[in-house]
N, C-alpha and C positions, 0 to 999 in steps of 0.2 A: 586524444581527448576521449573521455568516456561518454557512453550513452546511458541515459537514465530513464527508467520507467517510474513515474510518480503517481501516488494514490492519495486521496483524501477520503476518509470514510468516518461514519458515526457508529458507535457501539453502545448499546444500552448497558448500564452498569451491571445488570443481572446476567449479562452474557460475556463479560470481560474474560473470565477464566476459559470459557469455551473458545473465544476468539484467540486468546493467547496460545492455547493448544493447537488450534488450526494454523496460526501464523508460524509457530515454531516448526511444525511439520513442513509447511510450505517453504520456509527458509532453508531447511536442510535439503529439500528437493531441488530448489533453484540453484543452491551452491553445488550440489552433486552434479548437476547438468551444466555447470560452467559459469554461473553468475559470479562476478567479482565480489559483490557484497549484497546483503539483504538486510534492510533496517525497517523495523516497526517502531514508530515513535508515538507515544501517548502525549496528547496535549497537556502542557503544564502551565505555561504563561500565555494564556489565550487572550488577554487584553493588555498587551504591553504598551508602555508609553512610546508613542511614535514621534515625540518631540515636535508636535504641532503639524505633522504631515497628515493629510486626510487619507485614511485607509479603512478598509473593512477588517474583519477578523475571521478566522477559520470557523468558529461556532456559527456566526451569522451566515457565512458563505455556504456552510454545510447544513444549515437549518437545524442545528442541534437543539434539542429540547432539554428540559430539566431531567436529570437522571440519565444523561448520555455523555459520552466522552468522544472527543475528536482525535483521530489518528492521522498522522502524516507518515506515509511509508514510501520507501523507494528501493529499487534494485538497480545496481550498476553493472554495465557490460563494457566490453572493449570498444564496440561500435554498434551501429544499428543492425548490420548483418549478423553479428554475434548474438545480439538480443533476439533476433528472429529465429535463429537456430536453437538457442537455449529454450525459448518459449515454446517452440514446436515440441521439443522433447518433454518439457514439463506438462504441456497440455495433453500429450499422448499418454504420459504416465498417469495423470489424474483421470482421464477418460476411461482407462482400463481399470483403475482402482475403484472408481465409483459407477461402473457400468450398471450394476444391479441395485445400487442404493444412491440416488442423487443426494448430494450434500445439501443440508439445510444451512444456508449462509447465516451467520450470526450478526448480520448487518443489513440495512435497508439498501438494496441495489439502486433505488431511485435517488439516493443521496450519496452515491459512490461516484467519485470522479477519478479518471485515469487518463494518462497521456504519456507519450514518449518524448523525451527532450534531448536534443543535441547540445552538448556542452560547448560553451564559447569561451569560458575561462576555467581552467583546471590546474590549480597550483599544487 
């Protein structure tokens, strides 16, 4: 069963290109250090028909405002230990790369959600 790191974040429309560039680089680094997959997904159907079920939606949950897009992103690993080993290498890489110039994140860290998930169904 795979292990998944999941992210929800909000990007202002005028920073989408900047985020795409950053995410593309990040994906290559995570894959180079062993991640199974790296996916950045731009919200498309953010108010789907839930067939009468009560539910929230990603824009509401992430407090997205007009002129912002919601992303759901995830990275997969063999297991949690593999995730921890890959992430250590990735963080070391970026710490060295940006030691003299801290990265200006193109998203609001106060509306950034992250968590590690153990899969229970993996078909």
